[in-house]
C-alpha positions in Angstrom: -4.1 -8.9 23.7 -1.9 -5.9 23.1 -1.5 -3.2 20.4 1.6 -1.5 19.2 1.8 1.0 16.3 4.1 3.2 14.4 3.9 5.6 11.4 6.3 5.5 8.6 6.6 8.1 5.7 7.5 7.2 2.2 7.8 9.3 -1.0 6.0 7.7 -3.9 6.2 8.8 -7.6 3.0 9.6 -9.5 0.8 7.1 -11.3 1.5 3.8 -9.6 4.8 4.8 -8.0 5.5 2.1 -5.5 7.9 1.0 -2.8 8.5 -2.3 -1.0 7.8 -1.7 2.7 8.1 -5.4 3.8 11.4 -4.8 5.6 10.1 -2.0 7.7 7.1 -4.0 8.7 9.2 -7.1 9.5 11.6 -5.0 11.6 8.8 -3.5 13.6 7.3 -7.0 14.3 10.8 -8.3 15.4 11.4 -5.3 17.7 7.9 -5.4 19.2 6.9 -7.1 22.4 4.4 -9.3 20.5 5.1 -12.8 19.1 1.9 -13.7 17.3 -0.9 -11.6 15.8 -1.7 -9.5 12.8 0.0 -6.4 11.3 -2.5 -4.0 9.8 -0.9 -1.7 7.3 -3.0 1.4 6.4 -2.1 4.3 4.1 -3.7 7.7 4.8 -5.6 9.1 1.8 -8.0 8.0 -0.9 -5.6 7.8 -3.8 -3.2 5.1 -2.6 -3.0 1.4 -2.0 -1.4 -1.4 -0.1 -1.0 -4.9 -1.4 1.3 -7.9 -1.7 3.1 -8.8 -4.9 6.4 -10.2 -6.1 8.2 -6.9 -6.1 10.2 -7.3 -9.4 10.5 -4.8 -12.2 8.7 -6.7 -15.0 5.8 -7.7 -12.7 5.5 -4.0 -11.6 5.2 -3.1 -15.3 2.4 -5.7 -15.7 0.7 -4.2 -12.6 0.9 -0.7 -14.1 -0.6 -2.0 -17.4 -3.4 -3.8 -15.6 -4.3 -0.7 -13.7 -4.3 1.4 -16.8 -6.7 -1.1 -18.5 -9.0 -1.1 -15.5 -9.1 2.7 -14.8 -7.3 4.5 -17.6 -5.5 7.7 -16.6 -6.4 9.5 -19.8 -10.2 9.0 -19.6 -12.4 12.0 -18.6 -14.0 11.3 -15.2 -17.0 13.0 -13.6 -14.8 13.6 -10.5 -13.1 16.4 -12.4 -16.3 18.4 -12.6 -16.4 18.5 -8.8 -12.9 19.5 -7.9 -11.3 20.6 -11.2 -8.5 18.0 -10.7 -7.8 15.1 -13.0 -7.3 12.2 -10.6 -10.6 10.4 -10.8 -8.7 7.3 -12.0 -6.6 7.3 -8.9 -9.6 7.3 -6.6 -11.1 4.4 -8.5 -7.8 2.4 -8.4 -7.6 3.0 -4.6 -11.2 1.8 -4.1 -10.3 -1.4 -6.0 -6.9 -2.0 -4.4 -7.8 -0.7 -0.9 -5.5 1.5 1.2 -5.0 -1.2 3.8 -3.8 -4.7 4.1 -3.5 -7.3 6.9 -0.6 -9.7 7.3 -0.4 -12.3 10.1 2.8 -12.8 12.0 3.8 -16.0 13.9 6.8 -16.2 16.3 7.8 -12.7 15.3 7.9 -13.5 11.5 5.5 -12.2 8.9 3.5 -15.0 7.4 4.5 -14.2 3.8 5.7 -16.4 0.9 9.3 -16.2 -0.4 8.3 -13.9 -3.3 5.5 -12.0 -1.5 6.4 -8.5 -0.5 4.1 -5.7 0.9 4.1 -2.7 -1.4 2.7 0.8 -1.0 1.4 2.4 -4.2 0.5 6.0 -5.1 -2.2 6.1 -7.7 -2.4 9.9 -7.8 -1.4 12.0 -10.8 1.4 13.6 -8.8 4.2 12.3 -6.6 3.7 12.7 -2.8 4.8 11.7 0.6 2.5 9.2 2.2 1.9 8.3 5.8 1.5 4.6 6.5 0.3 3.3 9.9 1.6 -0.1 10.9 -0.5 -1.4 13.8 0.3 -4.7 15.5 -2.4 -6.6 17.4 -1.5 -9.7 19.2 0.2 -11.4 22.1 
């Protein structure tokens, strides 16, 4: 069993800004010395998320609307009383989505469906650069 890792940085717009990072993960798997295992993708921070989705514009709109229904950005949150910021919704969205995701790989190929991409999401109220760890564990 071996472990390889790398950190990538992506800029994400505010309130559900997202980017498809599938290609970067797939390239890392292909270039690694590992053939079979798992890729653990983890975003640093408590206001972001990693998931898989068909990364197409209308589904991304549906995703934004879903998150707005679940944790509205214009609702007052108790979190604001603690820090004076207005991003309670982004912490809640991150806790539901999770800032990490695991994707198996077999024979140096990610085990994903044709329309399944890995996306990084920024739930915060402001755009920001995010660090994402890609850790490969396998043989």
